[in-house]
C-alpha positions in Angstrom: 66.6 -70.6 -9.5 68.0 -68.8 -12.5 64.7 -69.5 -14.4 62.7 -67.8 -11.6 64.9 -64.8 -11.6 64.5 -64.4 -15.3 60.7 -64.6 -15.0 60.5 -61.9 -12.4 62.8 -59.6 -14.6 60.5 -60.3 -17.6 57.4 -59.5 -15.5 58.8 -56.3 -14.2 59.6 -55.3 -17.7 56.2 -56.0 -18.9 54.7 -54.0 -16.0 57.0 -51.0 -16.9 56.0 -51.2 -20.5 52.2 -51.1 -19.6 52.4 -48.0 -17.4 54.4 -44.9 -18.4 55.0 -41.4 -16.9 56.0 -38.8 -19.4 56.6 -34.9 -19.3 55.2 -33.6 -22.5 55.5 -30.4 -24.6 52.2 -29.6 -26.4 51.9 -31.5 -29.7 54.8 -34.0 -28.8 53.1 -36.9 -27.1 53.4 -39.2 -30.1 57.2 -38.9 -29.9 57.3 -39.9 -26.2 55.0 -42.9 -26.3 56.3 -45.8 -28.6 54.4 -48.6 -26.8 50.8 -48.3 -28.1 49.6 -51.1 -25.9 50.1 -49.4 -22.5 47.2 -49.6 -20.1 48.2 -46.7 -17.8 49.5 -43.2 -18.6 50.5 -40.2 -16.5 51.3 -37.0 -18.3 52.8 -33.7 -16.9 53.7 -30.5 -18.8 51.5 -29.3 -21.7 49.2 -30.9 -24.1 46.9 -29.7 -26.9 44.3 -31.2 -29.1 46.8 -33.2 -31.3 48.1 -35.0 -28.2 44.4 -36.0 -27.0 43.7 -37.4 -30.5 46.9 -39.3 -30.5 45.8 -41.0 -27.4 42.2 -41.8 -28.7 43.4 -42.9 -32.0 46.3 -45.2 -30.8 46.3 -46.2 -27.2 43.3 -48.6 -27.4 44.5 -50.6 -24.2 44.7 -47.6 -22.0 42.5 -48.0 -18.9 44.0 -45.4 -16.5 45.1 -41.8 -17.3 46.3 -39.0 -14.9 46.4 -35.6 -16.4 46.4 -33.6 -13.1 49.7 -32.0 -13.9 48.9 -31.0 -17.5 48.2 -27.6 -18.8 45.9 -27.6 -21.9 47.1 -25.1 -24.6 45.2 -23.8 -27.6 46.0 -25.0 -31.2 45.0 -24.6 -34.7 45.5 -27.8 -36.6 46.3 -28.2 -40.3 43.7 -31.1 -40.5 40.3 -31.0 -38.9 39.4 -33.2 -36.0 35.6 -33.8 -35.8 35.0 -30.9 -38.2 37.1 -28.5 -36.0 40.5 -27.0 -36.4 40.6 -24.3 -33.8 40.9 -25.7 -30.3 40.9 -23.6 -27.0 43.1 -23.4 -24.0 41.9 -25.3 -20.8 39.4 -27.3 -22.8 39.1 -31.1 -23.1 38.6 -31.4 -26.9 35.4 -32.7 -28.6 35.4 -36.6 -28.6 38.8 -36.6 -26.8 38.4 -40.1 -25.4 35.4 -41.2 -27.3 34.7 -45.0 -27.1 37.8 -45.8 -25.2 38.3 -48.5 -22.6 39.2 -46.0 -19.9 38.2 -47.0 -16.3 39.8 -44.1 -14.3 40.5 -40.5 -15.3 42.2 -37.7 -13.5 41.5 -34.3 -15.4 44.0 -31.5 -15.6 44.0 -29.2 -12.6 43.2 -26.1 -14.5 40.7 -27.3 -16.8 37.6 -25.1 -17.5 35.5 -27.1 -19.9 34.8 -30.7 -20.9 34.1 -30.7 -24.7 31.3 -32.4 -26.6 31.3 -36.2 -26.4 34.6 -36.0 -24.7 33.9 -39.4 -22.9 31.0 -40.6 -25.1 30.5 -44.4 -25.0 33.3 -45.0 -22.5 31.3 -47.9 -21.2 34.0 -49.0 -18.5 34.5 -45.5 -17.1 34.0 -45.7 -13.3 35.9 -42.8 -11.9 36.4 -39.2 -13.1 38.3 -36.6 -11.0 37.2 -33.2 -12.0 39.2 -30.0 -11.1 37.8 -27.2 -9.1 38.3 -24.8 -12.0 35.8 -26.6 -14.2 32.8 -24.4 -15.3 31.1 -26.3 -18.1 30.3 -29.8 -19.3 29.3 -29.9 -23.0 26.7 -31.9 -24.8 26.9 -35.7 -24.6 30.2 -35.5 -22.7 29.6 -38.6 -20.7 26.8 -40.2 -22.7 26.5 -44.0 -22.3 29.2 -44.2 -19.7 27.6 -47.3 -18.4 29.9 -48.0 -15.4 29.8 -44.5 -13.9 28.1 -44.7 -10.5 28.5 -41.4 -8.8 29.2 -37.9 -9.9 30.1 -34.8 -7.9 30.3 -31.6 -9.9 32.7 -28.9 -8.8 31.2 -25.7 -7.3 32.4 -23.7 -10.4 30.4 -25.7 -12.9 27.7 -23.4 -14.3 26.4 -25.4 -17.4 25.8 -29.1 -18.1 25.0 -29.7 -21.8 22.4 -31.7 -23.6 22.6 -35.4 -22.9 25.8 -34.9 -20.8 25.1 -37.9 -18.6 22.4 -39.6 -20.7 22.2 -43.4 -20.7 24.7 -43.7 -17.7 22.9 -46.9 -16.7 24.8 -47.4 -13.4 24.7 -43.8 -12.2 22.9 -43.7 -8.8 23.7 -40.2 -7.7 24.7 -36.8 -8.9 25.6 -33.8 -6.6 27.2 -30.5 -6.5 29.8 -29.2 -4.1 28.7 -26.5 -1.6 28.3 -23.0 -2.9 27.6 -24.4 -6.4 27.1 -21.9 -9.3 25.3 -24.6 -11.4 22.8 -22.6 -13.4 21.5 -24.8 -16.2 21.0 -28.5 -16.8 20.2 -28.7 -20.5 18.0 -31.2 -22.5 18.2 -34.8 -21.5 21.1 -34.3 -19.2 20.2 -37.3 -17.0 17.8 -39.0 -19.4 17.8 -42.8 -19.3 19.5 -43.3 -16.1 17.5 -46.1 -14.6 19.5 -46.5 -11.4 19.6 -42.8 -10.5 18.0 -42.4 -7.1 19.4 -39.2 -5.8 20.1 -35.7 -7.2 21.3 -32.5 -5.4 22.0 -29.7 -7.7 22.3 -26.5 -5.5 20.4 -23.2 -5.0 21.8 -21.5 -8.1 19.9 -23.7 -10.6 17.6 -21.6 -12.7 16.8 -23.7 -15.7 16.3 -27.5 -16.4 15.9 -28.5 -20.1 13.6 -30.9 -21.8 13.6 -34.7 -21.1 15.9 -33.8 -18.1 15.3 -37.0 -16.1 13.0 -38.9 -18.7 13.3 -42.6 -18.2 15.5 -42.3 -15.0 15.0 -44.2 -11.8 14.3 -41.2 -9.6 11.4 -42.0 -7.2 11.2 -38.8 -5.0 12.0 -35.1 -5.9 11.9 -32.2 -3.5 12.9 -29.0 -5.2 11.4 -26.5 -2.8 14.9 -25.3 -1.7 15.8 -24.5 -5.4 14.9 -20.8 -4.9 16.3 -19.7 -8.3 14.6 -22.4 -10.4 12.3 -20.7 -12.8 11.9 -23.1 -15.8 11.6 -26.9 -16.3 11.5 -28.1 -19.8 8.9 -30.4 -21.6 8.8 -34.1 -20.9 11.4 -33.6 -18.2 10.2 -36.4 -16.0 8.3 -38.5 -18.4 8.2 -42.3 -17.7 9.9 -42.3 -14.3 8.9 -44.1 -11.1 8.5 -40.8 -9.3 6.0 -41.1 -6.4 6.1 -37.6 -5.2 7.2 -34.2 -6.3 7.5 -30.8 -4.6 8.2 -27.8 -6.9 9.7 -24.4 -5.8 7.5 -21.4 -5.3 9.5 -19.4 -8.0 8.9 -22.0 -10.7 6.9 -20.2 -13.5 7.3 -22.5 -16.5 6.6 -26.3 -16.5 6.9 -27.6 -20.0 4.6 -29.9 -22.1 4.2 -33.5 -20.7 6.7 -32.9 -17.9 5.1 -35.7 -15.9 3.5 -37.6 -18.7 2.9 -41.2 -18.1 4.3 -41.5 -14.6 2.3 -44.5 -13.4 3.5 -44.1 -9.8 3.2 -40.3 -9.4 0.5 -39.9 -6.6 1.4 -36.4 -5.2 2.6 -33.2 -6.7 2.9 -29.8 -4.9 3.2 -27.2 -7.6 4.6 -24.4 -5.6 2.1 -21.6 -6.6 4.1 -19.9 -9.2 2.5 -21.5 -12.3 -0.2 -19.8 -14.3 -0.7 -22.8 -16.8 -0.6 -26.5 -16.7 0.9 -27.2 -20.1 -0.3 -29.7 -22.7 -0.1 -33.4 -21.5 1.6 -32.2 -18.2 0.0 -35.0 -16.0 -1.5 -37.3 -18.6 -1.6 -40.9 -17.6 -0.1 -40.2 -14.2 -1.4 -41.7 -10.8 -2.2 -38.5 -9.1 -4.6 -39.4 -6.2 -4.2 -36.4 -3.8 -5.6 -33.0 -4.1 -3.8 -30.8 -6.6 -3.5 -27.1 -5.5 -4.0 -25.1 -8.7 -3.8 -21.6 -6.9 -3.0 -19.0 -9.5 -3.4 -21.3 -12.5 -5.4 -19.7 -15.3 -5.3 -22.3 -18.0 -5.3 -26.2 -18.4 -3.6 -27.1 -21.7 -4.7 -29.9 -23.9 -4.7 -33.2 -22.2 -3.2 -31.6 -19.2 -5.0 -34.1 -16.8 -5.8 -36.8 -19.3 -6.7 -40.2 -17.9 -5.7 -39.1 -14.3 -8.3 -41.5 -12.9 -7.1 -41.4 -9.3 -8.1 -37.8 -8.6 -11.5 -37.6 -6.9 -12.0 -33.9 -6.5 -10.5 -31.0 -8.4 -10.8 -27.2 -7.5 -10.4 -24.9 -10.4 -9.2 -21.5 -9.0 -10.9 -18.1 -9.5 -8.2 -17.3 -12.0 -9.2 -20.0 -14.5 -9.9 -18.8 -17.9 -9.6 -21.8 -20.2 -9.5 -25.7 -20.3 -8.0 -27.1 -23.4 -9.2 -30.0 -25.5 -9.4 -33.2 -23.5 -7.9 -31.5 -20.5 -9.8 -33.5 -18.0 -10.9 -36.4 -20.3 -10.8 -39.9 -18.8 -10.8 -38.7 -15.2 -13.2 -41.6 -14.3 -12.5 -41.3 -10.4 -13.8 -37.7 -10.3 -16.8 -37.3 -7.9 -16.7 -33.6 -7.5 -15.7 -30.4 -9.3 -15.4 -26.9 -8.1 -14.8 -23.9 -10.3 -14.3 -20.7 -8.5 -14.2 -18.6 -11.6 -17.1 -15.9 -11.8 -16.7 -15.8 -15.6 -17.3 -19.1 -17.1 -13.9 -20.4 -18.4 -13.7 -21.1 -22.1 -13.3 -24.7 -23.2 -11.5 -26.7 -26.0 -13.1 -29.8 -27.4 -14.4 -32.8 -25.3 -12.9 -31.5 -22.2 -14.5 -34.2 -20.0 -14.7 -37.0 -22.6 -15.4 -40.4 -20.8 -16.4 -38.6 -17.6 -20.0 -39.2 -16.3 -20.7 -35.5 -15.9 -24.3 -36.0 -15.0 -23.3 -37.7 -11.8 -20.6 -35.3 -10.8 -21.7 -32.2 -8.6 -20.4 -28.9 -9.9 -19.9 -26.2 -7.4 -19.6 -22.6 -8.8 -20.1 -19.1 -7.5 -23.7 -18.4 -6.8 -23.8 -15.4 -9.0 -22.7 -17.5 -12.0 -24.8 -20.5 -11.6 -27.1 -19.7 -14.4 -24.2 -18.9 -16.8 -22.7 -22.3 -16.1 -26.0 -24.0 -16.6 -26.2 -22.5 -20.0 -22.6 -23.0 -21.1 -21.8 -26.0 -23.5 -20.1 -28.9 -21.6 -20.4 -27.1 -18.2 -24.1 -27.6 -18.4 -23.7 -31.4 -18.4 -22.6 -31.5 -14.8 -24.9 -32.1 -11.8 -26.0 -28.8 -10.1 -27.8 -30.4 -7.2 -25.2 -29.2 -4.7 -25.7 -25.6 -5.8 -28.6 -23.7 -4.2 -31.7 -23.1 -6.0 -32.1 -19.5 -7.2 -34.8 -17.9 -4.9 -34.5 -20.5 -2.3 -33.5 -18.1 0.5 -34.4 -20.3 3.4 -32.7 -23.4 1.7 -35.7 -25.7 2.0 -35.4 -26.9 -1.5 -38.4 -25.0 -3.0 -39.3 -21.4 -3.9 -42.3 -20.1 -1.9 -43.6 -17.2 0.1 -41.5 -18.3 3.0 -38.6 -17.1 1.0 -40.3 -13.7 0.6 -40.8 -13.6 4.3 -37.1 -14.1 5.0 -36.0 -11.4 2.5 -38.4 -8.9 4.2 -36.7 -9.8 7.5 -33.3 -9.0 5.9 -34.5 -5.7 4.4 -35.7 -4.7 7.8 -32.2 -5.4 9.2 -32.0 -8.9 10.5 -28.6 -10.7 9.9 -28.2 -14.2 8.8 -25.2 -16.3 7.7 -23.2 -15.2 4.7 -24.6 -18.1 2.7 -28.2 -17.0 3.5 -27.4 -13.4 2.6 -26.0 -14.5 -0.7 -29.2 -16.5 -1.3 -31.3 -13.5 -0.5 -29.6 -11.4 -3.2 -31.7 -13.2 -5.8 -31.2 -10.8 -8.7 -27.5 -10.8 -8.0 -27.1 -7.0 -7.9 -25.0 -7.0 -4.6 -27.9 -5.7 -2.4 -31.0 -7.1 -0.8 -34.1 -5.0 -1.6 -37.8 -5.4 -2.7 -36.4 -6.1 -6.2 -35.4 -9.5 -4.7 -38.8 -10.0 -3.6 -40.1 -9.3 -7.0 -37.6 -11.7 -8.5 -38.9 -14.4 -6.1 -42.5 -13.8 -7.1 -41.4 -14.2 -10.7 -39.8 -17.5 -9.9 -42.9 -18.6 -7.8 -45.1 -17.8 -10.8 -43.0 -19.8 -13.1 -44.9 -23.0 -14.2 -41.8 -25.1 -13.7 -41.7 -24.2 -10.0 -42.9 -27.4 -8.5 -44.0 -27.4 -4.9 -44.0 -30.2 -2.3 -46.9 -32.7 -2.6 -46.8 -33.9 1.0 -49.3 -32.3 3.3 -47.5 -31.3 6.5 -50.2 -29.2 8.3 -53.9 -29.6 9.3 -54.5 -26.0 8.8 -56.2 -25.2 5.5 -58.0 -22.7 3.4 -61.9 -22.8 3.1 -64.3 -21.5 0.6 -68.0 -22.1 0.2 -69.8 -23.4 -2.8 -71.8 -20.9 -5.0 -74.3 -20.8 -7.8 -73.9 -19.0 -11.0 -76.2 -18.2 -13.8 -74.8 -17.8 -17.3 -73.2 -14.3 -17.6 -73.3 -13.7 -13.9 -70.4 -12.6 -11.8 -69.6 -13.5 -8.1 -67.1 -12.7 -5.5 -65.7 -15.6 -3.4 -64.2 -15.3 0.0 -61.3 -17.5 1.1 -60.9 -18.0 4.9 -58.2 -19.7 6.8 -59.0 -22.4 9.3 -55.7 -22.5 11.4 -54.1 -23.3 14.7 -50.8 -21.4 14.2 -50.1 -18.0 12.9 -49.2 -17.4 9.3 -48.2 -14.1 7.5 -48.1 -15.1 3.9 -49.7 -17.6 1.6 -49.7 -18.8 -1.9 -52.1 -21.1 -3.8 -53.3 -22.1 -7.3 -57.0 -21.2 -8.2 -58.3 -23.8 -10.7 -61.8 -23.0 -12.1 -64.1 -25.3 -14.0 -64.6 -24.9 -17.7 -66.9 -22.0 -18.4 -65.7 -19.7 -15.4 -63.2 -16.9 -15.8 -61.2 -15.4 -13.0 -61.9 -11.6 -13.2 -59.7 -10.5 -10.2 -58.0 -11.6 -6.9 -57.7 -9.3 -3.9 -55.3 -9.8 -1.0 -56.6 -9.1 2.6 -56.4 -5.4 3.7 -52.7 -4.6 4.6 -51.2 -7.4 2.4 -49.6 -7.4 -1.0 -51.2 -9.6 -3.6 -49.7 -10.9 -6.9 -51.6 -13.1 -9.3 -50.6 -14.5 -12.7 -52.2 -17.0 -15.0 -50.6 -20.5 -15.3 -53.0 -21.8 -18.1 -56.3 -21.3 -19.2 -58.0 -22.5 -15.9 -55.4 -22.0 -13.3 -53.9 -18.9 -11.8 -51.3 -18.7 -9.1 -51.7 -16.1 -6.3 -49.2 -14.8 -3.7 -50.1 -12.7 -0.6 -47.8 -11.3 1.9 -47.3 -8.5 4.5 -44.2 -6.2 4.4 -45.0 -5.9 8.2 -45.1 -9.7 8.5 -48.3 -9.4 10.4 -50.3 -12.6 10.9 -53.5 -13.0 9.1 -56.6 -12.0 11.1 -58.5 -15.2 10.1 -61.1 -14.8 12.9 -62.4 -11.6 11.5 -61.9 -11.3 7.7 -61.1 -13.5 4.6 -57.4 -13.9 3.7 -58.2 -13.7 0.1 -61.1 -12.9 -2.2 -61.6 -13.4 -5.8 -64.2 -12.7 -8.4 -65.3 -15.2 -11.1 -67.7 -14.8 -14.1 -69.8 -17.4 -15.9 -69.7 -17.4 -19.6 -72.9 -17.0 -21.6 -73.0 -20.7 -22.4 -72.3 -21.7 -18.7 -74.4 -24.8 -18.2 -72.4 -27.7 -16.7 -71.4 -26.8 -13.2 -68.2 -28.1 -11.5 -65.9 -27.2 -8.8 -63.3 -24.5 -7.7 -60.1 -26.1 -6.4 -57.4 -24.4 -4.4 -54.2 -26.5 -4.5 -50.5 -26.1 -4.2 -51.3 -24.2 -0.9 -48.3 -22.9 1.1 -48.5 -21.1 4.3 -45.5 -19.2 5.7 -45.0 -18.9 9.5 -43.0 -16.4 11.6 -39.9 -18.6 11.4 -40.0 -18.5 7.5 -40.9 -22.2 7.4 -43.3 -23.2 4.5 -46.2 -25.4 5.5 -48.1 -27.4 2.7 -51.9 -27.5 3.2 -54.4 -29.9 1.6 -56.5 -29.0 -1.3 -59.8 -27.1 -0.9 -62.7 -28.0 -3.1 -66.0 -25.9 -3.5 -68.9 -26.9 -5.9 -70.2 -24.4 -8.3 -73.7 -25.1 -9.6 -76.3 -23.5 -12.0 -79.4 -24.6 -9.8 -80.0 -22.8 -6.6 -78.9 -25.7 -4.5 -79.4 -26.0 -0.8 -77.9 -22.6 0.0 -80.2 -20.7 -2.4 -83.8 -19.6 -1.6 -85.5 -18.5 -4.8 -88.9 -17.1 -5.6 -89.0 -15.9 -9.0 -86.1 -13.6 -9.2 -85.3 -13.7 -5.4 -81.9 -15.5 -4.7 -80.0 -16.1 -1.4 -76.6 -17.7 -1.0 -73.5 -17.4 1.2 -69.9 -16.3 0.4 -68.0 -17.3 3.5 -69.8 -15.7 6.4 -71.6 -13.2 4.2 -75.2 -13.7 3.5 -76.0 -12.5 -0.1 -79.5 -11.5 -1.1 -80.5 -10.6 -4.7 -84.1 -9.3 -4.2 -86.7 -8.6 -6.9 -88.2 -5.9 -4.9 -87.6 -4.3 -1.6 -88.9 -6.1 1.5 -88.1 -7.8 4.8 -85.8 -10.8 5.3 -86.1 -12.8 8.6 -83.0 -14.8 9.8 -83.5 -17.2 12.7 -80.6 -18.9 14.5 -81.0 -22.4 15.8 -81.1 -21.1 19.4 -84.3 -19.4 18.5 -82.9 -15.9 18.4 -84.4 -14.1 15.2 -83.9 -10.7 13.5 -85.5 -8.9 10.7 -83.3 -7.1 8.0 -84.5 -4.6 5.5 -83.8 -5.8 1.8 -83.5 -3.3 -1.1 -84.0 -4.3 -4.7 -80.9 -5.8 -6.0 -77.9 -7.3 -4.1 -77.8 -7.1 -0.3 -75.0 -8.3 1.9 -75.3 -9.3 5.7 -72.5 -10.6 7.9 -73.4 -13.7 9.9 -71.6 -15.7 12.6 -70.9 -19.4 12.0 -73.8 -21.7 12.5 -77.2 -22.8 11.1 -80.0 -20.4 10.2 -83.6 -20.4 8.8 -83.9 -17.7 6.2 -87.4 -16.4 5.2 -88.1 -14.4 2.2 -91.5 -13.7 0.7 -93.1 -16.6 2.6 -90.6 -19.3 1.7 -88.3 -20.8 4.4 -84.9 -22.5 3.8 -82.1 -23.8 6.1 -78.6 -22.6 5.4 -75.1 -23.2 7.0 -72.4 -20.6 7.5 -68.9 -22.1 8.2 
């Protein structure tokens, strides 16, 4: 029994010796604590830097310290501590408890600041009670406090220094009290905290430093309520498991590589306040939903490098520059829109590794040609952009587009897109100048028309005979079931013939240009859009001249024939062929110098002398016509006739 009592007394004495409670006068703690193996200490009264360094230098077994009742006084020490001799009031000194085995700390009630590295490498520290008066936490204050799980910052804290909670590997949440004044979280403040899942930092926060959450475990971040946040430093969220981020509208600066290599980051809402995506901003991230770049003027170097999950990107009208490799490696991209009227400047290899030739590029209609000529931009696919001059959007440029412009000039309204197409010369208005531009485009040899014939209507012309050096006029008629008000075609002549002129039907505008030595393209249209009177007169006439050495014969071909109807639809007619011979042929009646032939429904007579021509129709009706010496012309209806001149008869056909 006596032994048991002695054991209890010894245990009580040991307990008393491991926990002491002292009332201290600043600078005198070393005189009050003579047992350096204590594990618990409560101090009241006053303390200064000398007392704190006594604790850290000597009380290596200390795990629990309560300083709530302490007032920290300033001191100037005769010997420097961590290169300092001047220490301020209400400040926990630099490295005050660095690398100690502390598990629980209650800080002085009136403390205003926690000094640099005050708890650095306190790997067992699990609980810190901070006073309401605290307004700043210095650099590295809690770095490598591996057992710290939660932190609540008092409302008065304005500043958290560089690396303040860096490598706190057990930290799962950090928050501020209501009405927080927290203004700045400096560089790497929460870096390498892999278990950090929740942060709540208050509406007063205006600046976040570089590498803020780099390597942390944060998975979701909604900062939209952080109305004062203007700046987030570079590499702030690099290599985190972030899946989604929402940034505030007031954010104007997001540093280089802020979301660099975030392999889980699928969605980011930028907030609309940024004017530049800085270098490496999203490089290597997993973005796969649309990225609203409204207001952005520049993409920095490597800004979207290897973001292969994005399928579509729209660069806003404000875009002025894309940096080197800005969109390189975006292998999932299947469409790109750039709304900028002025072609943005480019760095090197902006789309390296991207199959640009397979990706449609949509740009403002007025700037298409500029983009097509610009290096790197020109490598995209422009099929989704309308063809300049293709007003009716049928995929080709033809007289049907002229008809549609005429309708618009006369006041008819179409959709906004059609009206944009009709402004072919891009001057902001639709006039005959746009018609002229379409004609120029039609006459471009590279303008290829459809090869599929889609109408039975066609142009016709008769064969003719020519002697070397002779000139003839040929009439082109229209054999049609529906009405047309414009046409275009290519006139190809055999070697040895030259096209002298082409004339449109009366009341129509005609334009002709040479495509090569043998072919000319002609366009005929009416500003009143009246249909061709094909029953009464030719729709086109042209004059050809035989060279002095003309001796081979051949044929005239009308091809690439397009007819435009009242609905501005282009119809493609079959080719028309007409023989050209040197001999008189079946349509010529010759007696010495007398020659007879037809041009359309016109009977042509080149007589040696004046005389009488008899024309007999197949129904027996006959008429006599006075012929003068030289060329005579007589209009005939369609049919077969027997023509007699100077005693020679010949059958001719008029189509």
